[in-house]
N, C-alpha and C positions, 0 to 999 in steps of 0.2 A: 587348522581344523576349527577353532573357535570362530574365526572370521567367516568361514563357509556356513556355519550354523546360524550366525547372525544374519547373513544375507538371505538365508532361507526364511528366517523369521520375519524379516522385513518384507519379503514377497507376500507372506500371508497376512501381514498387518495392513496392507493396502486394501482399498475398497474392492470387494469381490463382486464382479458382474456375473450374475447367474442367468443363463439363457433358459428360460422356463420351458420352451418347447423341446429342449433336448432331454428333458427328464420324463420318466414314465408317469410321474405324478407332480402336477404343478403345485399342489399343496405342500408336498415334501420339499420341493425346490424353494418355495417361499419360506418355509420353516428354517431350512438351511441358511438361506440368505439373511433373514431378519432376526433369527434367534441364535442359532448355533455359532455361526461365524462371528456375529456381533459380540456375543458373550465371550468367545475365545479371544477376540481382539482386546476387549475392555478389561478382562480379568487376568489374562495370561500374557499375551504378546506385547501389548503396549507398556505395561509395568516392567516387563523384562527388558525391553529395548530401552526404556528410560533409564533403568539402572546401568545398563551397558554404556550408554552415552555419558552418564555422569562419571562413570569409572574412566572412560577414555578422555574426558575433558581435562581432568587433573593432570594426566600424563602428557596430553597434548600441550597444555599451557607450559609445563616444565620444559618441553622440547622447543617451543616457539620463543619463549622469553629471551634466551641468549641471542637469538637472531634479531629480535626487536631492539635489544640494547645495542647490538653491534651496528645495526642500521642507523640508530639514533646518533651514535658517536661518529659514524661516517658522515652523516649530514652536517653535523657541527664542524667536523674537520674541514670539509670542502665548502662551508658557508652556504648550504642549501636548505630550503624548506619545502616540505610537501604540503598538500592541501590541509591536512589535519593539523600540521604545525601552525599554519597561518591562523586557523580558528583558535587553537589553544593559546597561542601567544597573544592574540588580540583580546581574548577573554581575560587572561591574567593581567594584561596591561590596563584594561579598563577597570578591573576589580581593585587593583593595588594602587592606582595613581588617580586620585580625585581630580587633579588638574587636567588630566587627559580627558576625563568625562566632561569637565566644564568646557573645555575647548570644543568638543564635538557638540555639546548642547547649544553652544552659541552658533556653531556653523550649520547644524541641521536642526530645524525647528520641529520637523515631523518626519515620521518613518512609515513607509508603506511596505508591507511584506506580502508578496503574492505566493500562491502555492504553499500556504503555511503548513499543510499536512506533511510536507517534505522537510520540515524544520527539525533538527536534532537538538538534544539538550544544550550543547555548547553554543549553537546558534541562538537558542532561546535566551541564554545568559547574556550574550552580546546585545540582543534586542533590548532587554530590560536595563542593561547598563547604559545604553545610549539614550533611553527615554525616561529612566527613573529620576524622581525628584531629588532624593538624598544621594549626593555624590560620594558620601562617606560610608554608605551601607554596602558591605561586601556580599551579603547573602542576597542574590538576585531575586529569590522568591519572596523577599520582604519588600522589594521595591514597588513603589506606586508610580506608574507613568504620569508624566505631566499632562494635564488636560489637553486633549487634541493632538498629542504628540505621536500616538501609535494607532495604526490602522492595519489590520491583517485580513487577508482573504484566504479561505481554505475550504476544501471539501474532504472530510474524513473518509468518504467512500472511495477516494482516489489514493489513499495512503498505500504506497507500495515500497517504501524505503525502510522497512523495519530493520533490515540487515545493517543499516547505518544509524540505527537507534532513533530514526524518525518514525515513531509509532503513535498509536492512538493515545497512549498514556501521557506523553508530553503535550500532545495537542489539547487534550482535556484539561491538563494542569494549567497551561497558559490561558486557555479560555476561561477557566475559573478565576485565575488571578486578575484578568481584565475585568470580569464581571464584579469581582469583589472590590476592585478599586473604583467602581462607578462607571465602568465602560458598558456599552450597549452591544448586544448580539442581534444582528439582523439575519434572518433566514431568507435566502434567495433560492426558491425551488423551481421557478419557471425555466423551462428549456426552450430556447428560441432557435435551436438548430434542428431538432428532430420532429418528425411528424407524429400524429397520434398513434399510428400503427406501430411505430417503433416503441413508444412509451408503453402501450398496452401489451406488447410482446415481452419487454424487458422487466417491467415492474414486478410481475409475479416471480420472476427468477431472482431478482435482487431481494425481494421480501423474504424469500426462503433462505437465502444465503446470509443476510445481514441480521444483526441483533434487533429486537423490537424494543428493548429498554435501554437504559444507560449502559453502554458497552465499555468495559475496562480495557479489553484487548481487541475489540472488534467494533467497527463503525456501526452506528445506529441507522436502521433503515429509514430512508427518506424518499418517498415516491417521486418519480419524474413527472413533472406537470408540463406536458407539451402544449404548445399554443398553435401549431400549424395543422390545419385540416388536410386530410388526404384528398387530393384532387384527381379524379379519374382521367383527366387530360394529361397527367404527368405520370412518369414511372415512379412508383413509390412502394413502400412496404418491405416486408422481410421475405427473401427468396431462399430456396434451398437448392443446393447442388448435391446430387446423390452420387456417392462413391461406393463401388462394389465392396462387400464385406471380405471377399477373397483377396483383395488388393493389399500388397504389403506397404510399408511406410513410404519407401522411395517412390513406388508407383503412384501411391495416393497423392503425394506432393506434386508429382508431374501432372497427373490427371486433373487435380484441383486447379493448378495454374492454367492448364489448357482450357478447362471449362470456363473459368473466369474470363480469359482472353476472348473466347468465342462469344460469350454473352455481351461483352463490351463491343466487339466488332459488329455483332448483330444489331445492337441498339444504335450504334452510329450509322450503320447502313440504312436502317429503317427510320431514322430521324426522330428517335425518342427524345422527349424533353424531360428535363429534371427540374424539380422545384427549386427556385432561386429566391433568396431574400429580396423583397422589393423595397 
């Protein structure tokens, strides 16, 4: 019974789409959408659901921990490691044995980390143990990389692995540590793949979704600076494929795929040209 109540509350906690022309008064519909529903979500539904999730979390952890311990013992018994084991054991090895760090310092003079927004805290530890000057310092956040030993590339707006703890917080932490140790941050905002029409279409959307200041949990908005001009001789821009409102999910997927296939077939038959990098 409680579960059904929670599922009902979750349905109301989602963003409510109000079709204005279905109401006798558009003003009342806007008031319902922008005031009543929003207030209900912020003051009643969301706090209630948060308390419920916190309550469930404790019991869930109690239930899961024995399984985690059993799986850990099983891996040890059969001499197997999973991906997380590899990271943890590597970090512990580098942390506790200075001679191991010295060995890798001599073997690898510099470290390049791409897609840094996907780096989790354990991976960040490993990075600093491999590049830090003091091989005896165990706190990775106190380590200063050797000059020229660390180069990272990342785009916080592409951060999608929070469920693996690779979030904006660790990205900003490492960025701050690099700057604090004398490192330099270079911002590369030019987009050499997309046309101006793509940038002008997406920038307002991203500006609304992303933070405008220093984001602790969300990436800061950075406009896409496109360099390719739209050429009328080539097929370009943002196109829309209209799907009927009455269509259900399965039919929509089928219709969408068929529409895209027809457009591609038509472009090929008519000899349309696409912009290519010269």
